[in-house]
N, C-alpha and C positions, 0 to 999 in steps of 0.2 A: 439955514435961515424958513422955518414955515409958517404958514399966517395964518392966526388964528381966527377959522371963522366961527362968527355966532350960532347957535342953534338953531336950526331948523324951525318952523312955529308947527304948535302940533296942530294936528287935523281934527275936524270937527267930523261930528258924527255927517254935517251936511254933505260936508266935499267926500266924505265916504260912500253917500248917498249918491253923490252923481257919478262917485266913478261906475256906480252897481247900475244905474240908470243906462249908461255909455253902454257898460260889460252889455246890458239887455239888447240895446238897440243893435250894438256891431254885431251881437249873437242872432239874433232875427235877419238882421241883413244877410250876412253871412250864407244861412240857410234855405233861401227861396228858390235857392235852381234847382235842388234835387228832386221834390216833388214836382215840379212842373217842367221837368224835362223835356214830357215827349209832345206836353203844347208846343212848348218851345220850338222844337222841332216839327211839329206842322206848322207854325206859324210864319217860321223864321224858313222853312223849305230845308233844313238841315237832314246832315244822312242821319247815321247815327253813331259813325267815328267823329263827327264836325261836334255831335251834342256832348259824346264824352269828352271831347279835347273844350270844351267852356265849361263842362262841370270839374275841372281843377286846376284849369288854369288861374283863377284867387286862390289855389292853394300854391301851386309852383311859387307865381307872387313873392305866397309869403314865409315861403322859406329862402329866397336869397332877400327877403329886408329887412327880417326878424335881425339877422347878429350885425349888420347893420343901422339899424332903429337902436341899438342894447349899448352901441359902441356913441353912438352919439347924447343917448340921454344919459351916462355917468358923464360924459365932457361939458353936455350942455345946459343940464340939468333936464328932468323927467319929463315935466309939465312945459316943458318948451315944446321938445322934442313930440309929447303926443298929441298936443294942439298941432302942433302941424302937420302930423302925418295923418288922424284922423279929418283935416281938412280937407287932405289928398283924395281920401276914403269916403268925403261926401263928395267930391266930385265926380271920381267915379259910381256913388248912386245916382246921381241926375244925370249923367251920361248911357250909363244902363235901362234908365224910367225911359227916356229919350233915345234911344237905340231903335233907326230904322230896319236895320241889318245886322246879321249876323256880328263882321269887319267890327262897327263901333260898337256892339254891346262886348266884344273877350275886348275891345279897350276899357271899358266898364270895369267888367270884373277885372283888368292887371290891375286898377288904379285902385280899385278896391282892395287888393289881394296885401294892399299898405297897413288892411286892419289885424294882419298874424302879430305884428310885430308892436298891437298896439297892448293885451296884456303886457308883456314884458313887463314895459316902459311902466301901468299900472302902477305893478309890483314894486320898481325901483322908484316908485312918488312914496308908498308905505312906508314904505323899509326908513326912508329916509323921515317920516315925521312921525313914525310913531315907533313905542317901545317893543322887542323882538313879540313877546307874547303877545298884544296887543296886533300887529303887526301880522301874524299869522293867523289870526281870524279875519282882519277884514282882506288879507289874500284868498281865504278860502269862501270870503261871501261875495267875495267879486268873482272870484274862480265861480261860483255857482249859479251866481247869475247869467254869465254869459252861456254854459251850457240851458239853462232857464228860455232865454234869451234865441237859443237856436231849435229848445224845443217846438217856443212859437212861432217861430218863423215855420218853423215844417211841418202846421198846425192849419196857419194860418196864411199860406201863400196861396196852395186852393184856390180856399172860396172867394180870398180877393184876385185875382185872374179873371177864375170862373165868372166870379157877379160884377167884378169892374174892367178891368183891363191887364194884361201880364204892365205893362208901364206903371200902375200903380200898385204891383208887388214890389216894384222898388222903390218908387217915389215914397212910401209911405214909410217906413223902415227907414230911408232915409234924412225925412224932416226928423225922427224921431233924434237920429246921429246929428240931428244940426242942434238942434236944440240940447243936447245931451253937452255938446262940447265947449256952447254958450254958459252952457251952469257950469262945468270943467274948469273956464276960465277965468269966472267972476269966483265960486267955491273955493275955489284950491289954491294954497298957498305957495309962493315961488321957495323951487328946491334950487340949494346952490351944486352949483359942479358938482365931484365929482373929483380924486385928483386925476389930471391932464392926462391920457395916456398917448405918451408920444409917437411910439409908433404908428408909420399911417394905417390908414382902410387898406384894406387886400382890392383895390379894386380893381388891377387886372384879375383875381379870379375871380372875383365875383362875375363879371366880365361872359368870363371863360364858362362860369360852373350855366352864367343861363343862358349863355351855347351849346352845350351840351344836352338841357334840360328841354330848351326848344327846338332844339333839330332833330330829340329823341321824340317828344311828343308827332313833330310833324314826320317823322318816317313813319309811326304807327300808324296815321291816323290817314295815311294817302297810299300805305302798302297797300290796301284794296283796289284800288283802283290805277295801280301803276306795275303788278304784279303782272303782265305783258308785256311792261318795257326795266329791265334789270339793270338797260345804263341807268338809266334817271335814280334808280331803287340804291343802286353801286354807290352815286354817288352821292348819296345822299352816308352809308352809313360810313362811306371812306369821311366826310364833313365830321361827321359823330367821332367818329375815331381821333382826329386830328384835333375834335375842344378836347375832349378826354386826355390828351396826352400834352399835351397844351397847359391842361387845369393843373395836371397831377404835375408835375414838372413846376408850374411856376408855386403850387402849395408847397412844392420841399427845399427850393428854393430862400423864399419869402422871411422875413423876421418877425412874423405876424401874420402868420394865415389865417384868413379868414374856418377853414377848416382842417386842423393840425392833423393831415395822413397818419406820422407820426406815431397818433395816437391806435392807429386801426393796427398796429402788429399787439397789442393785446392782445392776450386773447378770451377775457370776459368781453370786451369791444367788438370785435369782428366778429363773436359772436353773436351780442346779441343784432347788430346790425343787419347780419345777413337771416337769419331770423327775423327781426322785421320788416326786413325789403319780401323773402315770402311769403307771408305772414300778412301781410297788408297788401299784396299783389291778388289773394283769395281774398281776403274782405274788399276790396274795391271793384273788383270782377265781379262780384255776387252785388254791392248794392250799388253796380250800371244798371246789371241786368234785370233787377228787381221792379222796379219801377216801369220799364221799356214791356216786359211781360206781366201785371196787372194793366198797362194799357193800350194791350193787343184789345182788336173785337170782339165778342165776345159769338158772334156766326164763326169764328177761328178757333181760337184754342185758346185764349182771353179769357179777360174779362171785360174787359169796356171801363173799364174804372177813368173817373176823369178827375183834372190835378186836387178837385177836393180831396176826395176818395183816398186817392193816391197818401196823400197827407197824413190822413187820418191809418192808412192801413202803415204808414211809415213808422209813423210815431213812440208805438211799444216795443219801440226799435233806437230811437232816441231815448227810452228815456232809458229801457239795459245799458246800452253804452256810458251813461251819465253815472250808472249805480256801478259798473265793470272797475274802474279805473280805485275806488276806496277800494273795496273787494278784495282788487287783483293787491292792494299794497297791504294790506290784511295776511293773506294770502300769501304772497312770498318772507311778510313775515314772519309766521308760525308755520311755515313747511317748505318754505325754500322757493329761492323762484324758479327752481327746472320741475320741478312735483305742478307747480301753479304752472307753467309754461307747459310742461306735457299735457298735462289735461286741459286746456286753452288747445292746444292746437286737435286734437283725438276730440275736443266737441265742435271747432271748424267742421275737421275732414269731415266729420261721418255727418251731421249740417250739412253740409256742398252740395256730395253723394245723394243723399235722402231729398233732395229738393233738384234735383236732376230726374227721382225714378219714380218723385209725387209731387206735380205741384198744379192742382185740376182744381183745390177748393183755395181759398183766400186767406182760409188760416192754417194751409200747409205753407204757406208762403212768410205770413205773420210770424209764425213758430218761429222756421226756420229764419229768419229775417233778426229776430230777438236771438235765437241761440249762438248765430257771428259773432252779432255787435256783443257779445258777453263773452264767449270766447278770446275776440282780438281783444274788446279793452283786458281781459285780466293779463292775458299776451305780450302786450306794450307796456302797462303798468312794470309787471314782474321784471321784465328788463328794462325798462328804465331805472327803475330802486336794483338792479343789483349792476347797473353800471354804474350807474352813481357814485355807491356802498363801496367802486370795487378800486377806484384810484382815489390820486392825494382830491384835500377837499380845493386847492387852490387849480386845478385840475377837471372837476366837476363839470365846469358853462359846456366844458372844450366837450370832451366824451358825451355828455346827454344830447349834446346841440348834433354830432355824429348821429347820435340814433333817430332823432327826431327829422332829421336833413334824408336821414336814410327810411322815414315813416313817407311823409312824402312821396320820395323819390317811386316807393314800391304803388303809392296808393294811384301816383301818376298814368305808373306804366299797364296796374291792371281794369284800370278806367279805360283806359284809352284801346289796351288790346279787347277789352269788351267790344267798344263801340268797333273798330274794325273788325273781330268775327261777326257779328249782328248784318254791319257792308257788305260781307261776302258772302254774306246767309238770304240775301233778302232779293229774290228771283225779279227779275227784268218786270217791269209791271205790276208790281204788288209794290202796295207802304208800308207794308212790314214784315220781317223774317221769316222763314222757315224758324218751325217750331223745335228740330233738332239740334240749330244756333243753341237756343237755349240749354236745352239738356246737356251739349257739347261744353257750352261757357260752363255750367256747373259742374263737370266734372274735370274740369282741367280744373279748375280753382281747387277741388276739391285734392286732387292728385299730388298736383304743387303744393298747397299747405299741407297734407300730408309726408312727399323730401324731407322738411323740415325737421321731423324727425330724426334723421342722423344728424341734424345739428344737435338738438339737444340730446344724445345720448354721450354727447364728448362733454356738457356739463360738468365742472368736477363740482367736490364740495363745498373748494371755497365760496358757490355764488352763493350755497347751500346759507354758507357762514355767515350774509349776509343779513338773512332772517331775526334768529335770534334777540330776543328779546331784551333790550339795555338793562 
């Protein structure tokens, strides 16, 4: 027997507006660290490797939280879980705003990482309350406003940090998040839970994957300082191998794994994951190096840019990243994913090598960052599209989650490697690394990106077929 539930209340425009406001505030809070990272490193006496860890810990938490948040949203109702999840984000924002040192700030960023799972929950709520066509429009609006919030955060974080303090650049968007949560709680109708999934959440897999990511980041962060202590480094490597082995064993045995590794046996999926991982390493390595290079004093080889100026210089890349998604989707539809990915890889590799060779003017860096953002967006969107359309509809979430998690891990590895490289190349007694460190970083990023062409050549015509118009 089944229980007949009353249809959910229709979503009013005010409720969609509340979700949009929450998306703007969340996007702003998520993006304040990147343009102000050099300032945070100075004020909190961080090494470049520690700065890289601060820049990616939020995304790592989000990669772990998102699949759990989606399951909870289906079980208990999207609004209920969304409000509680964003309450955790608010606490994280307040912790970050009040943080007196790096460990406390890292804790705040870990808590803020819960916001990555909030956007899918917003989509769950919208789909339950609106007809399909209206839901598509509402989802597009909320997604666009989130991107707009990240651009606003990138632009405003620097002036707030320079004019007030680093504490306020976290506090102001956190206050906006709190206000948005109150609006969502008041204006959003309750949504009934979906069919209860009796399969238990894969907590062992989640904990082991957490161990994998934390150990990997810790190994990259401390590698420059313990290179002379191979026993310590070897212990971390063995611990990482143990976590990976345990995680793979658990995911292969549980009935409802957090990440279904069997999906990786499909050629389209594993090729998309490999390409995403490699491309995101190059993108994140450049994304970490660029603000650091801009902040190097002018009496050395840099530009002495303040947090405000860095945010302004990064804004064109953020705008291009927001446009790359739709462009990548259109390109995959009309030209095939293989053509889009190959073009993006070539563009990114050339741009990275170009930055290694020429970076004496600000416009060199701005143009290079714009091209890298465009190329990465084209590649990742095309690969997600090809993956989503190459599997059964019921497997879409599993397959795309593999690609998205791979994207986060690749970004984390790239950023952390950049921090380790600058730490290792900082002369004793100096406050900034040697210029050769940036040249080496851009060259490595370009070379790693170019290696992905060996994989793109193996993408068969089946990947192209997903681009044909209906």
